[in-house]
N, C-alpha and C positions, 0 to 999 in steps of 0.2 A: 639411198646414198650410203656408201660404206665409210666409216670413220677411218682416218689415217693416223699413223703412229707419229706422235710428236718427237722431234729430234733432241731438242735441248731445253725442254720445259721443266720447271720445278715439279717434283713428284705430286704434291697435294693438288694444285690446280689441274694437273693432268688427270689424276685419279677422279676428281670431281666431274670432269667432262666425260670421262669414260663411263662413270656410273649413270649419268644421264643418257648416254648413247645406248647403254645396256638395256634400259627400259624400252627403247624403241627397236633396237636391232640386237636382240640377245645372242643370235648365232654368230654375229660378226665380231663380238668383243672378246671371247675367251682367248683367241690367238694373240690379240693385242695385249691383254693382261699378261700373257705368258712372256711375250717379247720384252715388255717393260720390266717385268720381274727379273728376267735374266740379265738385262742391262744394268739395273740398279744393284743387283747382287754382285756383278763384276766390278762396279764402281765403289763397292763397300757401303752402299746405302741400304743397310740391312732392314731397317724399319720400313722404308718405302717398298722394298721387295716383298716383305711379308704382307703389307697392306695390299699389294697387287695380287698376291696369292689369295687373300681373303675375298677380294673383289671377284676373282676368277671363280672361286667356289660359289659365290652368291649367284652367278649366272648359270654355272653348270648344274647347280641344284635344281633350278627351274627346268632345265632341259633334261633332267633325269640322268645326268652323266657324272654326278658328284662322287660316286664311288671310286672313279678313276683317280681322284685326288687324295684318297685317304692317306697313302704313304707320304705324299708331299705335305699334307697338313700336319701329320705327326712329326715329320722332319722339321717343318717350319716352327712348330711349337717348341721343339728341343732347341732350335737355334735362338728363338726369342728368349727362352729361359737362360741359355748360356750368355747371351748378349745383354741380359738384364733389361728387357723391353716389356714391361708389364702390360702396356696398352695393347700391343700386338698379341701378347700371350692370351689376354682376356678374350680377344676376338676369335682367336684360333680355337680356344677352348669352347667358345659358343658354337663355332662351326662344327667341330667334332661332336659336340652334343647333338646337334641336329642330324648329323650323319648316322650316329649310332642309334638315335631314336628311330630314324627311318628304317634301319635294319632290325628293329625290335630288340636291340641290345640296351635295355633300359638301365641296367646297372652302370654301364660305361657312360651312357648319356647323362645319367644323374651325376656321376663323378665330374664329368667335364663341365656341366652347367653349374654345379656347386662351386667349382674352382673359378669359373667365370664370374659368378656372383661375388666371391671374396675379393677378387682383383678389382671388379667394378666398384665395390664399396670403398676400397682403399684409394682408387683413383678419382672417385666422384664421377664415374662414367655412367650416367643415367641410362643411356641407350642400350649398352651392353647388359646392364642390370635388368632392364625391363625385358629384353629378349630372352635372357636366361630364365627369368621367372615364368614367362609364358611357356617356355620349354618344360620346366619342372611341373607346371600345371598340366601340360599335355601327358606327361608320364603318369601322373596320378589318374587322369582320365582313362588312359589305356589300361591301367590296373584296376579300374572300377571304383577308385576312391574319389568320387565326384566332389564331396564337400571340401576335401583338402585341395583338389585341383582348383576349385573356385576361389579358395582363400589365396592361393598363389596369384591367380589372375586379378583378384581384387587388389592385392598388394601392388601388382604391376600397374593397375589403373591409377593408384595413388601416386606412384613415382612418375607416371607418364605426364601428369599435369605440369604444364610449364615447359615441356620439351618441344612442343609444336612439331611433332613428327607424324605426318599422316600415314606413312608406311607402317610404323609400329601401332598406330591407333587402329588401322584396318585389321592388322594381325590380331590385336587384342580383342577387338569387337567380335571377330569371327569366333575366337576361342570362348569368349563369354557366351556367345550364342550357342556353342556346342554344349556348354554346361547346362544352360536352360533347356535345350532340346532333350538332353538325356534325363532331365527331371520332368519331361513331358509338358513343359511350359512352351508350347509350340508358337503361340502368338508372340510372346515376349522374345523368343529366340529369333523369329522372323524379323522383328524390329532391329535386334542387334545385328543380324546379317545385313539388313538394309543400310544401317549406319556404317558397317564395315565396308560395304560396296562403295558408298559415297566417299569415304576417306581414301579408299584405294584409287578411285577416279581422280580425286584431288592430287594424289601423289603421282599419278601417271603410271600406276602399277597394275598392268593388265592382268597379271597372274591372280592377284587377290580380288580383282573385279570378277574374274571367272570363278574363283573359289567361293566367294560370297554368294554368287548366283547358284552354284551347285548346292550350297547349304540351304538356300531358299527353296530349291527344288525338293530337298529332303523334308523340309518343314511342310511344304504343300502335300507331299506324299503322306506324311504322318497325319495330316488333317483330312485325308481321303480325297484330295483334289488331284485326281489322277492325271487328267489332261494338262493342267497347269504344271504339275510336277514334270511330266514328260517334256513339255516345251522348254521349261527352264533348264532341265538337265541337258537337253540336246544343245541349247545355246551355250551353256557352260562348257560342254565338251568341245564345241567348235572354237570357242575362245581359247581353251587350253591348248588345242592343236595349233592354233595360230601363234600363240605365245611360246610354244614349245615347252609347256608346263607338264612334264611327264607324270608327276605324282597325281595331279588332278585328273589327267586322262585316265589313270588307273581307277581312281575313286568314282569318277563320273560313269565310266563303263560298268563298274560294279553296280551302281545305282540303276542304270538302264537295264542291267540284267534283272534286277528285282522288279522294275516296272513292267518289263516285257513279260516276265513270268506271271505277274499279277493280271496282265491282260490276255493270258493264255496264248501268247505268241512265243512258243517254246523255242522255235528255230532262232528267232531274233535274240531271245534270252541267252541261248548257248553261244551265239556269235559274239555278243557283248561280253559274256563271261570269259570266253577264250581270249578275247582282246585284253580284258582286264588282267588275266593271269599272265599273259606275255609281257605286258608293261610292268607288272609287279616283279617279274623275274629280272627284267633289265635293271630295275631300281635296286634289287636285292632286298625288297621289303617283305620280310617273312610274314608279318601279320596279314598284309593284303593278299599274299599268295595263299595263305591258309584259308582266308575267307572265300577267295575265288574257287579253290578246290572244293570246299564244302558246298558252295552254291551249284557248281557243275555236277558234283556227285548226285545231288538231289534232282537236277534237271535230267541227267542221263537215266536215272532210276525211273523217273516218270515216263521216259520214252521206251523203257524196257531194255535199255542197253546196259545190262548189269555189269559186264566186265569193265567198261569205261567208267561206270559209276564207282566200282570197287577200286579201280586205280586211283581215281581222284580222292576217294575216302582215305586210302592208305597214305597218300601224300599229305592230306590234311592232318591226319593223326601224327605223322612224322614231324611236321612243322610245329604242331602244338607241343609235342614233347621237347623239341629244341627250344621253343620259347619258354617253356617251363624251366628247363635247365638254366637258361640265361638269367632267369629271375630267381633262381634258387637261393643265392646268398641273402636276398631280402627275406625270403620265406623262412630260412633257417634262423635269421636274426630275431624273427618274431617268436621263435620257440625257445630262445636263450633263457627266458625268465623261468622256464621249468627245470633248468639244470641246477640241482641242489648241491653239487659237488663243491661249490665255493660261494662265498658271500658275494652278491652282486655289487657293482660299483656304487649304486645309489645307497645301499645299506652301509658300505664302508665310508662313503662320504658323509652320511648322517652321523656315524660314530665319530668321525674326525671333527665334525661341526660341534658335537656335544662335549668334546674334550675341553677342559678348563685349563688355561695357561696362566701362571702367575708372572706377569710382566712388570717388573719394578725397575729394571735397568736394561742397558744395552746388551749386557751379557745374557740376560734372560731371553731377550728377543732373538739373539743369535742361536741360543740353544733350542728355542722353539722352532725356528726356521730349519735347523739341521734335523730335528726329530721328525718334522712333517714331511721332509723330502721323499724318503722311500715310500711312504704311504701314498703320497700324491702321484709318484711315478707309477705305482701299481694301479691306482684308481683310474688314471687317465691312459695307462699303457703307453707312457712316453719314456724316452731314453734319458732325459735330463730335465731338471727343474733348476732354473737360475733366478735368484732373487737379488736385485740391485737396490741398494738403500742409500738415500741421501741423508746421512746421519745428522749433519749440521744445518740442513736446509739451505745449502749454498749452490745447489745445482750441480753437485759433484757426487755421482752415484758409484758406489763400490760394491762388489759382490760379497754376499755372505754364504759360506765362509770366504775370507779374502783370497784373491788370486793376484800374484805378482804382476805389476804393470797393467792391471785391468782397472780402468776408470772411465765412466761415461761423463764427460764434462765439456764445457764450451770450447776448450782448446782442441780436443780430439774429435768430438761428435756434435758440432753445432747444429747441423741439419736435423740430426736425430732428436736432439733435445727440443728443437722447435716443433718437430712432428709430435713429440710426446705431449706438449702443451695443448695441442689441438686434438689429441686422441681421447675420445670419450666412449668409444666402442672397442671391443676386442679387435685386434688386427690378426686376421686368420690368413696365413700364407701356406698354401699347399706346396708351393715351390718357393723356398726362401730366397733363392737367387734372384727373384723378382722384387725383393724388398726395395722400397724407394730410397733407402739409405744404405744400400748394399756395400758401396765402396768404403764408407766410414767404418761400418761394423766389421767388414773383412779385414781392414787395416788394424782395428783393435784386436781382433782374434789373432792375427799374425804376430802382433807385438807381445801378446800375453799367453799365447799357447792355447786359447780356447778352441774347442771343436766347433766348426761350422755345421749347422743343421741342414737337413734336407727340407724339412717343413717346421713351421713354428707358429705358436699362438703367443701374442704379446698383449700385455695389459699395463696401462699406466695407473698406478695406485695413488689415490689422492687423500689428503687430509686438509680439511678446511679450504677446499678448492685448489690446493697446490699439489703438484706431482711430487711425492716424497719417496716413491719406490717404483721399480719396474719388475714385472714378472715375465719370464720367458719359459715356455713349455716346449721343449724341442723333441723332434723326431730326427735322429741323427743318421740312421742307416737306410731309410727308404722314404719315398714320397708318401704323403698322407693327405687324403681329402677329409677335412674336418667336418663331421656331421653336426647337425643341430644339437643333438643330445650331448655330444662332446663339448660343444661351445657352452652349453648351459652348465655342465659340470665344472668346466674350467672357470667360468664366470663366478660360480659359487666359491670356488677355491680362492679366486682373487679377492672376494669379499672376506674370506677368512684371514688372509694376509692383512687386509685393511683393518680388520678387527684387532690384530696384534699391534699394528702401528698406533691405532687409537688408544689401546691400553697403555702403551709406553708413553704416549703423549699426555694422557691423563695423569700417569704416575709422575712424570717430570713436572707437569703443571702444579700438582699437589706439593711436590718438593720445593718448587720455586715459591709457592705461596707461603710455605713454612719459613723458607729462608728470608722472604720479604718481611714477614712479621718479625723475625729475629733482627733483621737489618734495621727495621723501623725503631725497635726498642734500643738497639745498640746505638743508633744515631741519636736518639733522645738522651741516652746516657752520656754520650760525648757532649751534647749540648748542656746537660746539667752540670758536668764537670767544668766546662768552659765558663758558663754563666756564674757558677759558684766562685770560681777564681776571680772573675771580673768584678763581682759584687763585693768581694772582700776588700778591694782597694778603697772604694768610696766609704764603705762602712768603717774601715780602719781609720781613714782620715777624719770621718765624723766623730769617732770615739776620741781621737787625739784632740780635735777642736773642742769637743764638749768638755774634756778634761781642762783645757786652757781656759774655757769659759767659766768653769767652776772655780778655778784658781783666781781669776780676775774678780769674780763675785765675792770670794772670801776676803780678798785684799780690800775691796771697796767697803765691805761691811766693817772690817777692822778700822779703816780710816775714818768712817763715819762715827764710830764709837769713841774715837780719840777726842782730845780737847780742841785740837785745831786740825783743819783740812783745807788744802788750797784748791782753788778752782782748776788749776792746771793738772793737779794729781787726779782729781775726779774725772776730768775730761779724758785723760790718757787711759784711765781704767775703763771708762764707758766705751771709748773707741776700740779697745782690745776686746771687750765683751761683744760689741756689735760685729766685729770682724769674725770672731769665733762662732757667733750665732749664724752668720751668713755661710761660713764654711760648713757648719753642721747641716744647715738646711739644704745647701747646694748638693752636698755629697749624699745625703739621705734621699733627695729627690732623684739623683742619678741612680742610686740603688733601687729605688721604688720603680723607676722607669724600666730598668733592666729586668726586674722580677715580674713586672706587669706584662712586658712584651713576651717574656718566656712563658708566663702563665697562659697568655692568649694563644701563642703558637702551639704549646704542648696540648692544650685542650682542643684547639681546632684540628690538630692532626688526628685526634681520635673521633671527631665528629664529622658527619657527612650531611649537614643541613645547609640549605641555601641561605645566603644573606647578601644584601646589597652593600657595597663598600667602594671607597675611592682607592683605585689600584695603587697610586703613588704612596698614600698613607700606609696601606697594608704592607707593601714591599719594604717600606722603611722599617717597619716592625720586624720583618723577617731578617733584614740585613743587620739590624741592631742586635738581635739575638746572636748572630754569628760574628759580631764585631770583635770580640776578644781574639778568636782564632785568626780572623782576617788581619787584625793589627799585628798579632804575633808573627804572622807569615810575611808581613810587609806588603799586603795586598789592599789596594784601594777599590771600593765598590761604588760606582757612579750610577745614578738613576736618571734617565731621560724620559720622563713620563708626564704628560699634561696633568696638572693638578685636578682638573675637573673631570677627568676620565673615570667613569664609574662602570662597574659590571655587577651582575647578579650571578654568583657562582657558589660552588661548594668550596669555601675558603680554606678549609682544612686540607683538602686534596691539593689545592694550589700551593699551600705552604710546603707540602711534601715535595712537590715538583721543584720549587726553587731551593729548598734546603738540600735536596739531593744534587742539584746542579752546582751549588756553591761548594759542597763537600767534594764533588767530583773534580772541580777545578783545583781545590786545595790538594787533593791526593795525586792528581795526574798532570796538571798543567804547569805547576810551578815547582821546580826542584828546590830543595832546601836552601833558604837564604837568598833566593833569586828575587822575589817580589814581583809585582806586576799589577795589572788592572783588570777588573771585571766591570762590564757595562750591561745594564738592563734597560732596554728601550721599549716603548709601546706606542701604538697609534691605532686610531679607528680605521677599520677596513670595511667601508660601506656602513650601513646602519646596524647590522646585526653581528658583526665580527670584530675581533681585535687581533692585530698582528703584534706579537711580542717577540723581541729578539734578545737572546742571552749570548754574550760573547766574552772571551778573555783573550789576552795577548800572550798566552803561554806557549808551550812547545808544539801544540797542534795535534792533529790526528794523522796517522799513516793511512794509506789507502785501505789496508787490511782492517784497521780499527774502525774506519768510517763505514766499511761494508757491514761490519758485524756489531756496531756500537749498541744496538738496541736488543741484541740477543741475550737471553738469560745466561748468567754465569760466564759471560765473555769479559775478561779483564786483562789488562797489560801489567797488572801488579799482583799476579797470583803469588800468594805467600808473603806479600808485603803490605797486607792490610786491605787489599782490593777484593770485594766479594763478588764482583761481576753482576750485581743486581741494581746498582744506582740508576744507570740509564734505562734499564729495563723497567724499573718502577716509574720513571718519568714517562716512558713510552706508553705504559699501561694506563697511567692516570690520565694523560692528555687525551687518549682515545676514549676513556671512560667518560670524560667531560664533554665528548662530542667534538674534539679538535683533531688537528693533524700536525705532524712534525716533519721537518726536513733539516739536513745537515749540508748546507752549501759549502763548496770548497772555498778556501781563502788562503792567501800566501802565508799568513802568520796567525797562530792561535786557532781557536775553535769558535764557530758561530752556530747557534741552534735557533731556528725560527719555528714558532708555533702559532697556529691559528686557533682561536678559541671563540665560541659563541659568547656574546655579551650577556645573554640571558639564557641560563641553562634551565632545562625542564627536569623536575624531580622524577 
């Protein structure tokens, strides 16, 4: 029954039905694929039209007619590239790889399959990736590099797991069997061929059932089982003819040539050899033509037909020369290491790696990036190196050196930034126009005057798990298929840039640590001045009261030494002395409390030992030390903490947290003379955590300040006493104590919530 062409069906269901029909009626479907492709092309459904072209190739390849599609496949690939259709481009690259492989053009086949692999990796297209790896393994087999071919097929087997694709499994099993066969492991090879035949039968793929059977025939031949080999090969050839599988007809005929010659049936061997040669010519398969000519030359020589033998031998030599020339670029690249006229890339890369850069500032980083650029362009033979850096860690990447209006940020490139977060491998694009974020990056280039590349390697450079820079390595004037060696060199260069970023990060961390120490002692100095001022008052009152007490005592003594003293006079003097004594005691106690609290806080800030304490009592001491400046600023500090709430923590670090929060409120939240309120509340959160809230009713935080509040050196009071380290110190200490922080939005003032473990571990 002949399939009919659907009229108004959606492309994908239609293509799925057609693929199933192609397995049963391969000769009926190419015309249907062609009709559908033309219709969808006219309707502007470019992706569907290219999918139809790929499906048509799949069928014609089996029929030995795929060479007729070469120009259409190349035009389709160009169209997919221009229309930014990476999925279709990957499939067409894979198809062209198969076509060039069949023709013995291994360099071109390798280029197309490599580009298919790059696109498949970018898209997460496992099927295309497996098919391309199988093809690259076949090229290495054809060139006699069996171990490398087997590695490619082993990689493909790992990727195939979970895909549940019997067609690809049968193809892979057959190729794994070929590798074992050529290592003379004939029993193991036969097992793989049997598994391949079973997978092909499950997939309903008659071609691979026949191909697996042909390979089984070769295994039997190698084991000396002549009759079994002859029977299996004839059955495989019959299946291939029935399925219209022209390549297999060529190969099975060649094997029958060998079997007939081994059985001294020279006439049958010549007939099979001529049939194999004719089929190989139709396919344009140079390797198979060469093999057939060589076999026929030997057969005709055995018959004494020397002219015919000589003709075939000449054609064999001509084809071998052509195959050699087609693989010459690969052979020449193997000799490149003997050229001493210039330093090889690896040596220059090693020299670059050994160069020591002093990165103490952003200016040092910019200078190093600029100095490395020409050397990297030379090592990788690229036209441009672009380094984009997120200097503030805000997700805003700018190029070094700067380019006007050029910035990768959430406003202009949201999809690209999301892609970078997920990018943990190099993004290798032989055709940059197939970039998944092509539209965003093209718009960026148009606005900033950047040159769009033909090909590109992209790396997301990370520090502490966050993307902090992006590296682009561009080929601007021609397409480039990135080799494995080039990817390895480029990956090494990306690590060099990450090393520069790490050096700057360490220098900034060191500077921040030094500033934090200075800030700590500066804060302690301010506390000393404040406490000294506040202690002066009760001490002054106590001195005055003590003076009054001494005066009353002197008058009492004088009265008692007189001849007469009244009860009333003595009572008045006693009451005055009692009042003065109370005043002295109360003020000295106040001074002692202030000094004790300060001593405890100042000592605790320098110590990092664990102690168990009641949180309410401890925070009263912290607030008490700051009470002079709070009172002077007209700020009330309220505590809302259960009295019995205890914790075991490094109290000195906790003191630094609340001292910095209080000083931050005094500096930023309350303009001079305004006054206000600070509230510290705490509650148990489960059995092992505390939730502590610190809030004030001051001017609050702007969205910008909220976003960057915990960054080192960020301050809204630059040059007005703000160091930019107070909240950074809070953030660092809370995380050191095993806690977390958040700054929830609120209509007025600022609120900071921290979660801390009730019992810290040393």
